[in-house]
C-alpha positions in Angstrom: 0.0 0.0 0.0 1.4 3.4 -0.9 2.3 5.7 2.0 -0.4 8.4 2.4 1.1 11.9 1.8 0.2 14.6 4.3 -0.3 18.0 2.7 2.1 20.6 3.8 4.4 18.0 5.5 7.6 16.6 3.9 10.9 15.0 4.9 14.0 17.1 4.7 17.6 16.4 5.3 19.5 18.9 7.4 23.0 19.2 8.8 23.6 18.3 12.4 26.1 19.7 14.9 28.5 16.9 14.3 29.0 17.6 10.7 26.7 14.9 9.5 23.1 14.9 8.3 19.8 14.0 9.9 16.3 13.6 8.5 13.6 16.0 9.9 10.0 16.6 9.0 9.1 20.1 7.8 5.6 21.4 8.1 4.3 24.5 6.3 1.0 26.2 7.3 -0.9 29.2 5.9 -1.3 31.7 8.7 -3.1 34.5 6.8 -2.4 37.5 4.6 -0.3 40.6 5.1 -0.4 43.5 2.7 -2.3 41.3 0.2 0.3 38.5 0.3 -0.1 35.0 1.6 1.8 34.4 4.8 3.2 31.0 5.8 4.9 29.6 8.8 7.5 26.7 8.6 8.7 24.5 11.4 10.8 21.3 11.6 10.2 18.4 13.9 12.0 15.1 14.6 8.9 13.0 13.7 6.2 13.2 11.1 3.5 12.9 13.8 4.8 16.1 15.5 4.9 18.0 12.2 1.3 16.9 11.3 0.0 17.8 14.8 1.5 21.3 14.6 0.1 22.0 11.2 -3.3 20.5 12.0 -3.4 22.7 15.1 -2.8 25.9 13.2 -5.3 24.8 10.5 -8.0 24.1 13.2 -7.3 27.4 15.0 -7.6 29.3 11.7 -11.0 27.6 11.0 -12.2 28.6 14.5 -10.8 32.2 14.0 -8.5 31.8 17.1 -5.1 31.5 15.3 -2.7 34.3 15.7 0.5 34.7 13.7 3.8 34.9 15.6 4.4 38.5 16.7 7.4 40.2 18.3 5.4 42.9 20.1 6.5 43.2 23.7 4.3 43.9 26.7 5.8 47.4 26.9 4.9 48.1 23.3 1.4 46.6 23.8 0.7 48.9 26.8 2.0 52.0 25.1 0.0 51.2 22.0 -3.2 50.9 24.0 -2.5 54.1 25.9 -1.9 56.0 22.6 -5.3 54.9 21.3 -7.3 56.1 24.3 -9.8 58.9 23.7 -9.8 60.3 27.2 -8.7 63.3 29.2 -4.9 63.5 29.6 -5.4 63.3 33.4 -7.1 59.9 33.0 -4.4 58.7 30.6 -1.8 59.7 33.2 -3.6 57.7 35.9 -3.8 54.6 33.6 -0.1 55.0 32.8 0.8 55.1 36.5 -1.4 52.0 37.2 0.4 50.0 34.5 4.0 51.0 35.4 4.6 47.7 37.3 3.6 45.7 34.3 6.1 47.5 32.1 8.8 47.3 34.8 8.4 43.5 35.4 7.0 42.2 32.1 7.9 45.0 29.6 10.5 43.0 27.6 8.4 39.8 27.4 6.5 39.2 24.1 2.8 39.6 24.6 2.1 36.2 23.1 4.2 34.6 25.9 2.7 36.4 28.9 0.8 33.9 31.0 -1.6 33.9 33.9 1.3 32.7 36.0 3.4 35.8 35.0 0.6 38.1 36.1 0.0 36.2 39.3 3.7 36.5 40.1 3.5 40.3 39.5 0.5 40.6 41.8 2.3 38.6 44.5 5.4 40.8 44.2 3.3 43.9 44.6 1.7 42.5 47.7 5.0 41.5 49.1 6.8 44.7 48.1 9.5 43.1 46.0 9.1 45.3 42.9 10.6 48.8 42.4 7.1 50.1 43.4 7.2 48.7 46.9 4.1 47.3 48.6 0.8 48.0 46.9 -2.7 47.8 48.4 -5.6 46.1 46.7 -6.9 49.6 45.8 -3.9 50.0 43.6 -3.4 46.4 42.3 -7.0 45.9 41.2 -7.1 49.0 39.0 -3.8 47.8 37.4 -5.5 44.4 36.7 -8.5 46.2 35.2 -6.3 48.2 32.8 -4.2 45.2 31.9 -7.4 43.2 31.0 -8.3 46.1 28.6 -4.8 46.0 27.1 -5.2 42.3 26.3 -8.7 42.8 25.0 -7.3 45.3 22.6 -4.5 42.9 21.5 -7.1 40.1 21.0 -9.2 42.5 18.8 -6.1 43.1 16.7 -5.5 39.3 16.4 -2.2 39.5 18.1 -3.0 37.2 21.1 -5.6 34.4 21.1 -6.8 34.9 24.7 -6.7 37.3 27.6 -4.6 35.9 30.4 -5.3 38.9 32.7 -9.0 37.8 32.8 -7.9 34.6 34.5 -6.4 36.5 37.4 -8.8 37.4 40.3 -8.9 40.7 42.0 -7.0 41.0 45.3 -9.1 41.1 48.5 -8.6 44.1 50.7 -7.6 41.9 53.6 -4.7 40.3 51.6 -2.8 43.6 51.3 -1.3 45.8 53.9 -3.7 48.2 55.5 -3.2 51.8 54.6 -4.1 54.5 57.2 -7.3 56.2 56.1 -6.7 59.7 54.7 -6.8 62.5 57.2 -9.0 65.4 56.4 -8.8 68.6 58.5 -11.5 71.2 58.5 -11.9 74.7 59.8 -14.3 75.7 62.5 -16.8 78.6 61.8 -14.6 80.9 63.8 -11.5 80.0 61.7 -13.5 80.5 58.5 -14.4 84.0 59.7 -10.8 84.7 60.6 -9.6 83.7 57.1 -12.3 85.8 55.3 -11.4 88.8 57.4 -7.7 88.4 56.6 -8.2 88.2 52.8 -11.0 90.9 52.6 -10.5 93.2 49.7 -7.9 91.1 47.9 -8.1 88.7 45.0 -7.5 85.9 47.5 -10.9 86.6 48.9 -12.2 84.9 45.8 -10.0 81.9 46.3 -11.1 81.6 50.0 -14.8 82.0 49.4 -14.8 79.5 46.4 -12.8 76.9 48.4 -15.0 77.3 51.5 -18.1 77.0 49.4 -16.9 73.6 48.3 -15.4 74.2 44.8 -12.5 71.9 43.7 -9.2 73.4 42.8 -9.7 72.9 39.0 -13.2 74.5 39.3 -11.7 77.6 41.1 -9.0 78.0 38.5 -11.5 77.5 35.6 -14.3 79.7 36.8 -15.3 82.5 34.3 -17.5 85.5 34.8 -20.0 84.1 32.3 -20.7 81.3 34.9 -21.9 83.8 37.5 -25.1 85.8 37.7 -24.5 88.1 40.6 -27.1 90.8 39.6 -30.2 88.7 39.2 -33.0 88.3 41.8 -31.4 84.9 42.7 -27.7 85.2 42.3 -26.3 82.0 40.7 -23.0 80.2 40.2 -22.8 77.5 37.5 -19.9 75.0 37.6 -19.2 73.9 34.0 -15.4 74.5 33.4 -12.1 73.4 34.9 -8.4 73.9 34.6 -6.6 70.6 35.2 -3.0 69.6 35.3 -1.6 66.6 33.4 1.7 65.4 32.1 1.2 67.8 29.2 0.7 70.9 31.4 -2.4 72.8 32.4 -5.5 72.5 30.3 -8.6 74.9 30.4 -11.6 72.8 29.5 -15.3 73.3 29.2 -15.7 70.1 31.2 -16.0 69.0 34.8 -14.8 66.0 36.7 -18.0 64.1 36.3 -21.5 64.7 35.0 -22.8 65.4 38.5 -20.0 67.9 39.0 -21.9 70.2 36.6 -24.1 72.0 39.0 -25.8 75.3 39.7 -25.9 77.0 43.1 -27.8 79.9 44.5 -25.0 82.2 45.9 -25.0 83.2 49.5 -25.0 87.0 50.1 -21.4 87.0 51.4 -20.2 85.5 48.2 -22.2 88.0 46.1 -20.5 90.9 48.0 -17.0 89.4 47.5 -17.6 88.7 43.8 -19.1 92.1 43.1 -16.0 93.7 44.6 -13.8 91.3 42.5 -15.6 92.3 39.3 -15.1 96.0 40.1 -11.4 95.4 40.6 -11.2 93.4 37.4 -12.8 96.2 35.3 -10.6 98.8 36.9 -7.4 96.7 36.4 -8.3 95.9 32.8 -8.9 99.6 32.0 -5.6 100.6 33.6 -3.6 97.8 31.8 -4.9 98.7 28.4 -3.1 96.6 25.7 -1.0 94.9 28.4 -4.1 93.1 29.6 -3.7 89.3 29.1 -7.1 88.1 30.3 -9.7 86.5 28.0 -12.8 88.3 26.8 -14.7 86.1 29.2 -12.3 86.6 32.0 -11.4 84.2 34.8 -12.8 85.2 38.2 -9.8 84.2 40.2 -7.0 85.8 38.2 -3.5 87.2 38.1 -2.9 91.0 38.1 -3.1 91.2 34.3 -6.0 88.9 33.9 -4.5 85.5 33.2 -5.8 82.5 35.2 -3.6 81.0 37.9 -2.0 77.7 37.2 -3.7 75.1 39.6 -0.4 74.5 41.4 -0.1 78.3 42.0 -3.6 78.2 43.4 -2.3 75.8 46.1 0.6 78.1 46.9 -1.6 81.2 47.2 -4.0 79.2 49.5 -1.1 78.4 51.8 0.1 82.0 51.8 -3.4 83.2 52.7 -3.4 80.8 55.7 -0.1 82.1 56.8 -1.3 85.7 56.6 -4.3 84.8 58.7 -2.2 82.9 61.3 -4.2 79.8 60.7 -3.0 76.2 60.7 -2.3 74.7 57.2 -5.0 72.6 55.8 -5.0 71.5 52.1 -6.9 73.6 49.6 -9.2 70.5 49.1 -9.9 70.5 52.8 -11.8 73.8 52.2 -14.2 71.6 50.3 -14.4 69.2 53.3 -15.0 72.2 55.5 -18.0 73.2 53.4 -19.5 69.7 53.7 -18.8 69.3 57.4 -20.2 72.7 58.4 -23.3 72.2 56.3 -23.8 68.8 57.8 -23.3 70.1 61.4 -25.8 72.9 60.7 -28.4 70.3 59.8 -28.3 70.2 56.0 -29.6 66.8 54.7 -26.9 64.5 53.2 -28.7 64.6 49.8 -28.5 68.4 49.8 -24.8 68.4 50.7 -24.1 65.9 47.9 -26.0 68.1 45.4 -24.1 71.2 46.6 -20.7 69.5 46.2 -21.6 67.8 42.9 -21.2 64.3 44.3 -22.9 61.3 42.6 -23.6 59.9 46.0 -26.3 59.5 47.4 -26.9 58.8 43.7 -30.5 57.6 44.0 -31.6 60.6 46.0 -30.0 63.1 43.6 -31.4 61.3 40.5 -35.0 61.0 41.8 -35.4 64.1 43.9 -33.1 66.7 42.5 -36.0 68.7 41.2 -37.4 69.1 44.7 -34.1 70.4 46.1 -34.2 74.0 44.9 -35.7 75.2 48.2 -33.2 73.1 50.1 -30.3 74.6 48.2 -31.6 78.1 48.9 -31.5 77.2 52.6 -27.9 75.9 52.2 -27.0 79.3 50.7 -28.4 81.1 53.7 -26.5 78.8 56.0 -23.2 79.9 54.4 -24.2 83.5 55.2 -24.5 82.7 58.8 -21.2 80.8 58.8 -19.2 83.6 57.1 -20.7 86.2 59.4 
């Protein structure tokens, strides 16, 4: 009986290391097309059975749509490619980059097709034990890393570079499995300290900074606030938060966006804020007229501004806050703690949690805000009057 020929498999004679020859079996398999040309993969085996099995496996994988051609892309290249393709704010991309740094440091040189579940598990264990350059990581840092890594491999699968997602086989880390981190400490001012600060900055541009912070605005919201977002002359003076200046690896960016959808909000302004902002507008008009062509502010100027109208860089806002506290002989608390002060004092004065959440632009309590936000106008008016009492 004639020997049955296997398509794509044939015997070949090759030189061995001793200067002689040896018979091997060479298999050739179609692996797809690139630039309109058929691509093939060749491999030699000691036995015909091994050659047939290898070729049959590739053929079956191609039929199922799970075959991937050999690729040299490293884990570092795969991560960087995914980050470049994101359509997100630069601050978000920076956060994702930081989350994936351990992946690049430990697995960066390894081809993506050779990264296994065991590799990722070893990385997670090293982060828990603190044996990577990053030291010990808590579950609150490791799990976001895993989440980003799963998305990287999903992207690679979509491109046909890897057949499966090994990161999806790795479970999230339980909080109790990582070292406890002390909870963040938030310091707040008392009503008397609030009055002391406001008295110290009265009549200066930093009065705008102080009142905005102690009303609960974020740093990016303070830096990005424009006069068009304020109505201080209407029967119900209003402030609308719609814009921010954020800092990323590419510098400061003035955007008509807020941190989240619920961060876009409208407040009735307390009387003390109306007085401060009215004075600030008068100073801005006077300074712009005096500066003439040297004025650097926008047509729709920033409320908290430098002498010639430009907005402050967010980091400079922090520095000016600290300087204002020094001038008022007050203990240093973070600028963001002014926001915590607003929430704490409203709460202590009896404002419902849902009203405080709406005032600060929080998504929680989400259900209350989503279902009852239309009934909160009167409650927000009460919150505005509470600030008047606090500021004196």
